[in-house]
C-alpha positions in Angstrom: 38.6 205.6 96.9 40.7 204.5 99.9 40.0 201.7 102.4 40.7 203.0 105.9 40.2 199.7 107.9 42.9 199.7 110.5 45.2 196.7 110.5 45.1 196.3 114.3 42.0 198.2 115.1 43.9 200.7 117.4 43.6 203.9 115.4 43.7 206.6 118.2 45.7 209.6 119.1 48.8 207.8 120.3 48.8 205.0 117.8 50.8 205.1 114.5 48.8 206.0 111.4 47.6 203.0 109.4 48.8 202.3 106.0 45.4 203.3 104.6 45.6 206.7 106.3 49.1 207.2 105.0 47.9 206.4 101.5 45.0 208.9 101.9 47.5 211.5 103.1 49.9 210.9 100.2 47.0 211.2 97.8 46.2 214.6 99.3 49.9 215.6 99.2 49.9 214.9 95.5 46.9 217.1 95.1 47.9 219.8 97.7 47.3 222.6 95.2 43.6 221.7 95.3 43.6 222.1 99.1 45.4 225.4 98.8 42.9 226.7 96.3 39.9 225.9 98.5 41.6 227.4 101.5 42.7 230.6 99.9 39.2 231.3 98.6 37.8 231.1 102.1 40.5 233.0 104.0 40.9 235.8 101.4 37.4 236.9 102.4 38.3 237.4 106.1 38.6 240.9 107.5 42.3 241.5 108.4 43.5 239.5 105.4 42.1 241.6 102.6 44.7 244.1 101.5 47.1 242.9 104.2 48.4 239.4 103.0 49.3 239.2 99.3 47.5 236.4 97.5 50.7 234.7 96.3 52.1 234.7 99.8 48.9 233.3 101.2 49.1 230.4 98.7 52.7 229.7 99.5 52.0 229.7 103.3 49.0 227.5 102.9 50.9 225.0 100.8 53.6 224.7 103.5 51.0 224.4 106.3 49.0 221.7 104.5 52.2 219.7 103.8 53.1 219.9 107.5 49.7 218.9 108.7 49.3 216.0 106.3 52.7 214.7 107.2 51.9 214.9 110.9 48.5 213.2 110.4 50.1 210.4 108.3 53.1 210.0 110.5 55.4 210.8 107.6 58.9 212.4 108.1 58.9 216.1 108.8 61.9 218.3 108.1 63.1 220.9 110.5 62.3 223.5 107.9 58.7 222.3 107.6 58.3 222.0 111.4 59.3 225.7 111.8 56.4 226.8 109.5 53.9 227.5 112.3 56.3 229.7 114.3 57.4 231.7 111.2 53.7 232.1 110.2 52.7 233.5 113.7 55.6 235.9 113.8 55.1 237.1 110.2 51.4 237.7 110.7 52.2 239.7 113.8 54.5 241.9 111.7 51.8 242.3 109.1 49.3 243.4 111.7 46.7 240.6 111.1 44.4 240.6 114.1 45.0 237.5 116.3 41.4 236.5 116.2 41.3 236.4 112.4 44.6 234.6 112.3 43.4 231.8 114.5 40.1 231.6 112.6 42.1 231.2 109.4 44.4 228.6 110.9 41.5 226.5 112.1 40.0 226.5 108.7 42.8 223.9 107.8 40.7 221.3 109.6 37.6 222.0 107.5 39.5 221.8 104.3 41.4 218.7 105.2 38.4 216.9 106.5 36.4 217.7 103.3 39.3 216.5 101.2 39.4 213.2 103.1 35.6 212.7 102.8 35.8 213.1 99.1 38.5 210.4 98.8 36.9 207.6 100.7 33.9 205.4 100.2 30.8 205.8 102.4 31.6 202.4 104.0 34.9 203.7 105.4 33.3 206.8 107.0 33.3 205.2 110.5 37.0 204.4 110.2 37.8 208.0 109.1 35.8 209.3 112.1 38.1 207.4 114.3 41.0 209.3 112.7 39.3 212.7 113.5 41.2 213.1 116.8 44.5 212.5 115.0 43.6 215.1 112.4 42.4 217.6 115.0 45.5 217.1 117.2 47.7 218.0 114.2 45.7 221.1 113.5 45.6 222.1 117.2 49.4 221.6 117.4 49.7 223.9 114.4 47.3 226.4 115.9 48.9 226.6 119.4 52.4 227.0 117.9 51.1 229.8 115.6 49.3 231.5 118.5 52.3 231.3 120.9 54.7 232.7 118.2 52.3 235.5 117.4 52.0 236.6 121.0 55.8 236.3 121.5 56.4 238.5 118.4 53.8 241.0 119.5 55.7 241.3 122.8 59.0 241.7 121.0 57.5 244.4 118.7 56.0 246.2 121.7 59.4 246.3 123.4 61.1 247.5 120.2 58.4 250.2 119.8 58.8 251.3 123.4 62.5 251.6 123.0 62.1 253.6 119.8 59.5 255.8 121.5 61.7 256.3 124.5 64.7 257.2 122.4 62.8 259.6 120.2 61.0 261.3 123.0 64.3 261.6 124.9 65.7 263.4 121.9 62.8 265.8 121.9 63.0 266.5 125.6 66.7 267.2 125.3 66.1 269.6 122.4 64.7 273.1 122.2 61.6 271.8 120.4 62.4 273.8 117.2 63.1 270.8 114.9 59.8 270.4 113.0 60.9 267.0 111.7 61.7 265.6 115.2 58.4 267.0 116.5 56.5 265.4 113.6 58.3 262.0 114.2 57.3 262.1 117.9 53.7 263.0 117.1 53.5 260.1 114.7 55.0 257.7 117.1 52.8 258.8 120.0 49.8 259.0 117.6 48.9 262.6 118.6 48.4 265.9 116.9 51.6 268.0 117.1 49.3 271.0 117.6 47.3 269.6 120.6 47.6 270.7 124.2 49.7 268.6 126.5 49.9 268.2 130.3 53.4 267.8 131.5 54.1 266.5 135.0 57.4 265.5 136.7 57.9 263.4 139.9 61.0 262.6 141.9 61.9 258.9 142.2 60.2 258.4 145.6 56.8 259.3 144.1 57.0 257.5 140.8 54.6 254.7 141.7 52.0 257.2 142.7 52.1 258.7 139.2 52.0 255.3 137.5 49.0 254.3 139.5 47.2 257.6 138.7 47.9 257.2 135.0 46.6 253.6 135.0 43.5 254.5 137.0 42.5 257.9 135.5 44.1 258.4 132.1 43.3 255.2 130.2 41.3 257.1 127.7 44.1 259.6 127.0 47.3 259.3 125.0 50.0 259.3 127.6 53.7 258.7 127.7 55.9 258.1 130.7 59.7 258.7 130.4 62.6 258.6 132.8 64.5 261.8 132.2 67.4 263.2 134.3 66.4 261.2 137.4 62.7 262.2 137.2 59.7 260.4 135.8 58.0 262.6 133.2 54.4 262.4 132.2 53.2 263.7 128.8 49.5 263.5 128.3 47.4 264.8 125.5 44.6 267.1 126.8 41.0 267.1 125.7 40.3 269.6 122.9 39.9 273.3 124.1 41.3 272.5 127.5 43.3 275.4 129.0 44.5 273.7 132.2 45.4 270.2 133.4 42.2 268.7 134.9 42.6 268.7 138.7 41.3 265.2 139.1 44.1 263.7 137.1 46.9 264.3 139.6 45.3 265.9 142.7 46.8 263.3 145.1 50.1 262.7 143.3 53.1 264.6 144.8 54.4 266.0 141.6 55.3 269.2 139.7 52.9 270.3 137.0 54.0 272.7 134.3 51.7 275.2 132.5 49.9 273.6 129.5 52.2 273.0 126.5 50.3 274.4 123.6 51.8 272.1 121.0 54.3 269.3 121.1 57.1 271.7 120.3 56.6 273.4 123.7 56.8 270.2 125.7 60.6 270.3 126.2 60.3 273.8 127.7 57.5 272.7 130.0 59.4 269.7 131.1 62.3 271.9 132.2 59.8 274.1 134.1 58.3 271.0 135.8 61.8 269.7 136.6 62.7 273.0 138.3 59.5 272.8 140.4 60.2 269.1 141.2 63.6 269.9 142.5 62.1 272.1 145.2 59.5 269.5 146.4 59.9 268.0 149.9 58.4 265.2 151.9 55.5 267.3 153.0 54.0 267.6 149.5 50.8 265.6 149.1 49.5 266.7 145.7 50.3 268.4 142.4 52.3 271.7 142.7 51.9 274.2 139.9 54.3 277.0 138.9 52.0 279.6 140.4 52.4 277.9 143.8 56.1 277.2 143.5 57.6 280.3 141.8 59.3 281.5 145.0 61.3 278.4 145.7 62.0 277.9 142.0 63.2 281.5 141.7 65.3 281.3 144.9 67.0 278.1 143.6 67.7 279.8 140.3 69.3 282.8 142.0 72.1 280.6 143.4 74.5 282.6 145.7 72.5 285.7 145.1 69.6 284.3 147.1 71.7 284.4 150.2 72.8 287.9 149.5 69.2 289.0 149.1 68.2 287.3 152.4 71.0 289.0 154.2 70.2 292.4 152.7 66.5 292.3 153.8 66.8 290.4 157.1 70.1 291.4 158.6 68.4 294.0 160.8 67.1 291.0 162.9 70.5 289.6 163.6 71.1 291.4 166.9 67.9 289.9 168.4 67.9 286.9 170.6 66.8 283.8 168.6 63.5 283.5 170.4 62.5 287.1 169.7 63.7 286.8 166.1 61.6 283.7 165.6 58.5 285.3 167.2 58.7 288.3 164.8 59.1 286.1 161.7 56.3 283.9 162.8 54.0 286.9 163.1 55.1 288.3 159.7 54.6 285.0 157.9 51.2 284.5 159.6 50.1 288.0 158.6 51.3 287.7 155.0 49.3 284.4 154.7 46.0 286.3 155.1 46.7 290.0 155.1 44.3 290.2 158.1 45.2 291.3 161.6 42.2 289.6 163.0 43.1 286.3 161.3 46.6 286.6 162.6 45.5 287.1 166.2 43.4 284.0 165.9 46.2 281.9 164.4 48.8 283.0 166.9 46.4 283.2 170.0 47.5 286.7 170.9 46.1 290.2 171.2 45.6 292.5 168.3 47.9 295.1 169.7 50.6 292.4 170.2 50.4 291.6 166.4 50.6 295.3 165.5 53.5 295.8 167.8 55.4 292.9 166.3 54.8 294.0 162.7 56.0 297.6 163.6 59.0 296.2 165.4 59.9 294.2 162.3 59.5 297.3 160.1 61.7 299.3 162.4 64.5 296.8 162.3 64.5 295.9 158.6 63.0 298.9 156.9 60.2 296.7 155.3 56.6 297.1 156.4 54.8 293.7 156.0 51.4 295.6 155.7 52.6 297.1 152.4 52.2 294.7 149.5 55.5 295.5 147.8 57.4 295.2 151.0 55.6 292.0 151.9 56.6 290.4 148.6 60.2 291.3 149.1 60.2 290.0 152.7 58.5 286.7 151.8 60.9 286.1 149.0 63.9 286.9 151.2 62.6 284.5 153.8 62.3 281.8 151.2 65.8 282.5 150.1 66.8 282.0 153.7 65.2 278.6 153.8 61.9 279.5 155.6 58.6 277.9 154.5 56.3 280.8 153.4 52.8 281.0 152.1 
């Protein structure tokens, strides 16, 4: 038994440990294996430790922690190696994947084990004096706990950054590939935690609309596996679709100015769909207010892909209008575009606020000059595409 009567009666948080407390601490240090044994029995039963932390490692860590705590409580010298135990413990448990809640629960068990050991080594008469030491004991455990906690969170952040870099690099390799490397596809699927055979939404936004996409993902796609990646100056979204979904849900991106590719049926198709979405995104302008699909953007995409041939096509179809004064040429084109938007003479008259005969005369005049009759579907398609190649906005 140890007598804990303080020499000067000032045993509190800031005061040095009394000789009696030091003697009690040294006694526990001599029997630290007993403390370790008690601790391991309790901690080994916690979820998150079973099958994760090897028994021998748990014993070694507990031994170092108890030695540190006892030396802090007793005011004994603490080596730099021993002082670094809490930080190393927090970082290592983060790597092992031990849940933070369980880690802190295990660390705070140190107090219970230490306090029980102290009680067993003093006489009942010295219990009041030991109670006065409780703050000192708890402060040591709390210092240990806070240091472990901070190290764990710091390491989790480090691991998250490392994982994000790995994910970005690997997905970047996939997007730059043809998608035909099954090993690469499998690696990306594992890293993103998705099925390689699932359906994926692919969207691309130019730099000026990136925050709109990030906000939409945060607000609407929290239940989906998503990945955002900078690629060739665009921000790319890859999102796993719900099972048996044949199209990207309209509510996901309806108010985001972006290009949406057809659904990628499998992760291997994502690179091709990204290239499709990038081609669409390259044609977007400041007037776009929502998602643009390939079915809506095929004309500008096709015109862009034609290169110099686009200008040749526009010249071949529209050169008959060149002799006209600018105002007359613009009036004919306005009428043709308005008619092609609906295919209705009546609707065109309403849109342009002119008589039915005026609309018919303009359409016929256009046909006489170009050889293309806008009221014939095949001719209308050619005219609209030629107009797009010439830089006009068309339906």
